[in-house]
C-alpha positions as CSV (number, residue, x, y, z in Angstrom):
1,X,49.8,154.9,235.2
2,X,51.4,158.0,233.9
3,X,53.3,157.5,230.6
4,X,54.3,161.0,229.4
5,X,57.2,159.9,227.3
6,X,56.1,161.9,224.3
7,X,56.4,158.8,222.1
8,X,54.2,156.1,220.7
9,X,50.6,156.1,219.5
10,X,49.5,158.6,222.2
11,X,51.1,161.6,220.5
12,X,49.5,163.0,217.4
13,X,52.6,163.8,215.4
14,X,50.8,165.9,212.8
15,X,49.4,168.2,215.5
16,X,52.7,168.3,217.3
17,X,54.4,169.6,214.1
18,X,51.8,172.3,213.7
19,X,52.2,173.8,217.2
20,X,54.2,177.1,217.1
21,X,57.9,176.8,218.0
22,X,59.7,179.3,220.2
23,X,60.8,181.5,217.2
24,X,57.3,181.7,215.7
25,X,54.8,184.5,215.7
26,X,51.4,183.5,217.1
27,X,48.3,185.2,218.5
28,X,47.8,184.9,222.3
29,X,44.1,184.6,223.1
30,X,43.4,185.6,226.7
31,X,40.5,184.1,228.7
32,X,38.0,186.0,230.8
33,X,38.5,183.8,234.0
34,X,42.2,184.8,233.9
35,X,41.2,188.2,235.2
36,X,41.0,186.5,238.6
37,X,44.6,185.5,238.2
38,X,46.3,188.1,236.0
39,X,49.7,186.5,236.5
40,X,48.7,183.8,234.0
41,X,48.6,186.4,231.2
42,X,51.7,188.3,232.4
43,X,53.7,185.1,232.9
44,X,52.9,183.6,229.5
45,X,53.6,186.8,227.6
46,X,56.8,187.6,229.4
47,X,58.3,184.1,229.3
48,X,57.5,183.8,225.6
49,X,59.3,187.0,225.0
50,X,62.3,185.8,227.0
51,X,62.4,182.7,224.9
52,X,62.2,184.5,221.6
53,X,58.6,183.8,220.8
54,X,56.3,186.5,219.5
55,X,52.9,186.5,221.2
56,X,50.6,189.0,219.5
57,X,47.5,190.4,221.2
58,X,44.7,192.7,220.1
59,X,42.2,195.0,221.8
60,X,39.6,193.7,219.3
61,X,39.5,190.3,221.1
62,X,36.4,189.7,223.2
63,X,35.0,186.7,225.1
64,X,35.4,183.4,223.3
65,X,31.7,182.7,223.9
66,X,32.4,179.5,225.8
67,X,29.8,180.2,228.4
68,X,27.1,180.6,225.7
69,X,28.0,177.1,224.5
70,X,28.3,175.5,227.9
71,X,25.2,177.0,229.4
72,X,23.2,176.9,226.1
73,X,22.1,180.5,226.8
74,X,22.2,181.8,223.3
75,X,21.4,180.5,219.8
76,X,24.2,178.6,218.1
77,X,24.6,181.4,215.6
78,X,25.9,183.7,218.2
79,X,29.1,181.9,219.3
80,X,29.7,180.9,215.7
81,X,29.7,184.4,214.4
82,X,31.8,185.7,217.3
83,X,34.3,182.9,216.7
84,X,34.5,183.7,213.0
85,X,35.1,187.4,213.9
86,X,37.9,186.3,216.2
87,X,39.5,184.3,213.4
88,X,39.6,187.5,211.3
89,X,41.2,189.3,214.2
90,X,43.7,186.5,214.8
91,X,44.6,186.1,211.1
92,X,45.4,189.8,210.8
93,X,48.1,189.3,213.5
94,X,49.5,185.8,213.1
95,X,49.0,182.5,211.4
96,X,48.1,180.5,214.5
97,X,46.6,181.0,218.0
98,X,47.6,179.9,221.5
99,X,45.4,180.2,224.5
100,X,46.0,179.6,228.2
101,X,42.4,178.7,228.9
102,X,40.7,175.3,228.6
103,X,37.3,177.0,228.0
104,X,38.6,179.1,225.2
105,X,40.4,176.2,223.7
106,X,37.3,174.0,223.8
107,X,35.1,176.7,222.5
108,X,37.2,177.3,219.4
109,X,37.4,173.6,218.6
110,X,33.7,173.1,219.2
111,X,32.7,176.0,217.0
112,X,35.1,174.7,214.3
113,X,33.1,171.5,214.0
114,X,30.0,173.6,213.1
115,X,31.8,176.1,210.9
116,X,32.9,173.2,208.6
117,X,29.2,172.7,207.7
118,X,28.0,174.6,204.6
119,X,24.9,176.0,206.2
120,X,26.9,177.7,209.0
121,X,29.6,178.8,206.6
122,X,27.0,180.6,204.5
123,X,25.4,182.1,207.6
124,X,28.6,183.5,209.1
125,X,29.8,184.8,205.8
126,X,26.6,186.9,205.5
127,X,27.1,188.4,209.0
128,X,30.8,189.0,208.4
129,X,30.0,190.9,205.2
130,X,27.6,193.1,207.2
131,X,30.4,194.1,209.5
132,X,33.0,194.5,206.8
133,X,35.2,191.5,207.6
134,X,36.2,188.5,205.5
135,X,35.5,184.9,206.4
136,X,38.7,183.3,207.5
137,X,39.2,179.5,207.4
138,X,41.9,177.4,208.7
139,X,43.1,179.3,211.8
140,X,44.7,176.6,214.0
141,X,44.1,177.1,217.8
142,X,46.5,175.4,220.3
143,X,46.6,175.3,224.1
144,X,49.5,176.7,226.1
145,X,49.9,173.2,227.5
146,X,50.6,171.9,224.0
147,X,52.9,174.8,223.3
148,X,54.9,174.2,226.5
149,X,55.1,170.5,225.7
150,X,56.5,171.0,222.2
151,X,59.1,173.6,223.4
152,X,59.8,172.0,226.8
153,X,63.5,171.4,226.1
154,X,64.1,175.1,225.3
155,X,62.0,176.2,228.2
156,X,64.0,174.1,230.7
157,X,67.3,175.0,229.1
158,X,66.9,178.7,229.6
159,X,65.1,178.6,233.0
160,X,67.0,180.4,235.8
161,X,66.0,177.8,238.4
162,X,64.6,174.3,238.7
163,X,61.6,172.8,240.4
164,X,64.2,170.9,242.5
165,X,62.1,167.7,242.9
166,X,58.9,169.5,243.8
167,X,56.1,166.9,244.0
168,X,53.4,168.1,241.6
169,X,49.9,166.8,241.1
170,X,49.0,167.6,237.5
171,X,45.3,168.4,236.6
172,X,44.4,168.5,232.9
173,X,40.8,169.6,233.1
174,X,37.8,168.2,231.2
175,X,37.7,170.9,228.5
176,X,41.4,170.2,227.5
177,X,41.2,166.4,227.2
178,X,37.7,165.8,225.6
179,X,37.2,167.0,222.1
180,X,34.9,165.8,219.3
181,X,37.5,165.6,216.6
182,X,40.4,163.2,217.4
183,X,42.7,165.2,215.0
184,X,42.6,168.1,217.5
185,X,44.0,165.9,220.4
186,X,47.7,165.9,220.9
187,X,47.8,163.2,223.5
188,X,45.8,160.1,224.5
189,X,42.9,161.5,226.5
190,X,42.6,158.3,228.5
191,X,46.2,158.3,229.6
192,X,47.8,161.7,228.8
193,X,51.3,162.5,229.9
194,X,52.4,165.7,228.1
195,X,52.0,167.9,231.2
196,X,53.9,165.5,233.4
197,X,56.7,165.5,230.8
198,X,56.8,169.3,231.0
199,X,57.0,169.1,234.8
200,X,59.8,166.5,234.6
201,X,61.7,168.6,232.2
202,X,61.7,171.5,234.7
203,X,63.1,169.3,237.4
204,X,59.8,168.4,239.1
205,X,58.4,165.1,240.2
206,X,54.8,164.4,238.9
207,X,52.9,162.3,241.3
208,X,50.4,159.6,240.2
209,X,47.1,159.8,242.0
210,X,43.8,157.9,241.6
211,X,41.6,160.9,240.6
212,X,44.2,162.3,238.1
213,X,41.7,162.5,235.2
214,X,38.6,163.4,237.3
215,X,36.8,166.7,237.1
216,X,38.0,169.4,239.5
217,X,34.5,169.4,240.9
218,X,33.3,172.7,239.5
219,X,31.6,171.0,236.5
220,X,30.7,174.4,235.2
221,X,27.1,173.6,234.6
222,X,26.6,171.8,237.9
223,X,28.3,174.5,239.9
224,X,27.2,177.6,238.0
225,X,24.0,176.8,236.3
226,X,22.4,174.3,238.7
227,X,24.1,175.6,241.8
228,X,24.8,172.0,242.9
229,X,27.3,173.0,245.5
230,X,27.0,169.8,247.6
231,X,27.9,167.3,244.9
232,X,30.5,169.7,243.5
233,X,32.4,169.7,246.8
234,X,32.1,166.0,247.2
235,X,33.9,165.5,243.8
236,X,36.5,168.1,244.8
237,X,37.0,166.4,248.2
238,X,37.8,163.0,246.5
239,X,40.2,164.8,244.2
240,X,42.0,166.6,246.9
241,X,42.2,163.6,249.2
242,X,43.7,161.7,246.3
243,X,46.3,164.4,245.8
244,X,47.1,164.7,249.4
245,X,47.6,160.9,249.7
246,X,50.1,161.1,246.8
247,X,52.3,163.5,248.7
248,X,51.7,166.4,246.3
249,X,53.3,169.7,247.4
250,X,51.6,171.7,244.6
251,X,48.8,171.3,242.1
252,X,49.5,172.5,238.5
253,X,46.6,173.2,236.2
254,X,46.2,174.5,232.7
255,X,42.7,175.8,233.2
256,X,42.0,179.2,234.9
257,X,38.6,178.0,235.9
258,X,39.9,174.8,237.5
259,X,42.5,177.0,239.3
260,X,39.7,179.3,240.5
261,X,37.7,176.3,241.9
262,X,40.6,174.3,243.4
263,X,42.0,177.4,245.0
264,X,38.8,178.6,246.5
265,X,37.2,175.3,247.3
266,X,39.9,174.3,249.8
267,X,38.4,176.8,252.3
268,X,34.9,175.4,251.7
269,X,36.1,171.8,252.2
270,X,37.6,172.8,255.5
271,X,34.2,174.3,256.7
272,X,31.9,171.6,255.2
273,X,34.0,168.4,255.8
274,X,36.6,169.5,258.3
275,X,39.2,168.6,255.7
276,X,42.3,170.7,255.6
277,X,44.6,170.5,252.6
278,X,46.5,173.8,252.1
279,X,48.0,172.7,248.8
280,X,49.0,175.6,246.5
281,X,47.4,175.6,243.1
282,X,49.3,177.2,240.2
283,X,48.6,177.6,236.5
284,X,51.5,176.1,234.5
285,X,52.3,179.6,233.0
286,X,52.7,181.0,236.5
287,X,55.0,178.1,237.5
288,X,57.2,178.7,234.4
289,X,57.2,182.4,235.3
290,X,58.6,181.6,238.7
291,X,61.4,179.6,237.1
292,X,62.2,182.6,235.0
293,X,62.3,184.9,238.0
294,X,59.6,187.2,236.7
295,X,58.8,190.0,239.2
296,X,55.9,189.7,241.6
297,X,54.2,192.7,239.9
298,X,53.9,190.4,236.8
299,X,53.0,187.1,238.5
300,X,50.5,188.6,241.0
301,X,50.7,185.5,243.2
302,X,48.9,187.4,245.9
303,X,45.7,186.7,244.0
304,X,45.8,183.1,245.2
305,X,43.6,182.2,248.2
306,X,45.9,179.3,249.2
307,X,49.4,180.9,249.6
308,X,52.2,179.7,247.4
309,X,55.0,180.5,249.8
310,X,56.0,176.8,250.2
311,X,56.5,176.5,246.5
312,X,58.4,179.8,246.3
313,X,60.7,178.6,249.1
314,X,61.3,175.2,247.4
315,X,62.2,177.0,244.2
316,X,64.2,179.8,245.8
317,X,61.9,182.3,244.2
318,X,61.6,185.7,245.9
319,X,60.3,187.8,243.0
């Protein structure tokens, strides 16, 4: 059952208080996979500006190193040093960081658990000295899903249109919900509701479906490292069938990689299992961008394999 009331033991009040508010300055960390859907970056930056927030960026940002961690393709020292360098870049611009990517979010939080250990503090300090940068501690990293949740009232208040009852299947993604340190979790990972609450606040109707907390099917390692396409698609098939049964008119994600998979896999499912879904998949930032009437040149919705025209018509969005 979806709760999503934003109250009770499920919400980490200390973390909620620390999330940047609309008038705050923060660093916006952009993920690599978002290059496939550039509207995620454009939508987040432009809607933040319209709402009075100050998202800072830097050309010094590089990859978060999440793939190194997930695929175990480099020594642990490598992602730790790169993360520490990013903290120096972030701290020079703003006191906190927000990212629209589950992989980046998880990578930062995972590296944090190691950087708290003295041996890794000493090692990264030595490398940072060699490149002329200071070691920076205490840079809080938040997900855009958390940012939207905290500021949902202001976002809905200033939106130019509503979701108008759009039935939405929310997908959180594994790397958003599962973290080692409970203090970094805003919501109850076994029954989260913050994204559903954001959707409700924008006039949408979140649907409950059996596979709500299941993996999108990409599995990252299973799909990319082991090339286990068969089992990947079987998981995705169960997820998509569950969404379709719920009556979902759109799928909303907060992970660019989940978006990439759920968007592309629908064509594969039609070929492999003769299962047709044709359910548009949108990142939450893109959906907010549509509510704010951002131009098509910013949202780049043409990058989606499954067309989003049905959602645009429902919202009255023409770009």
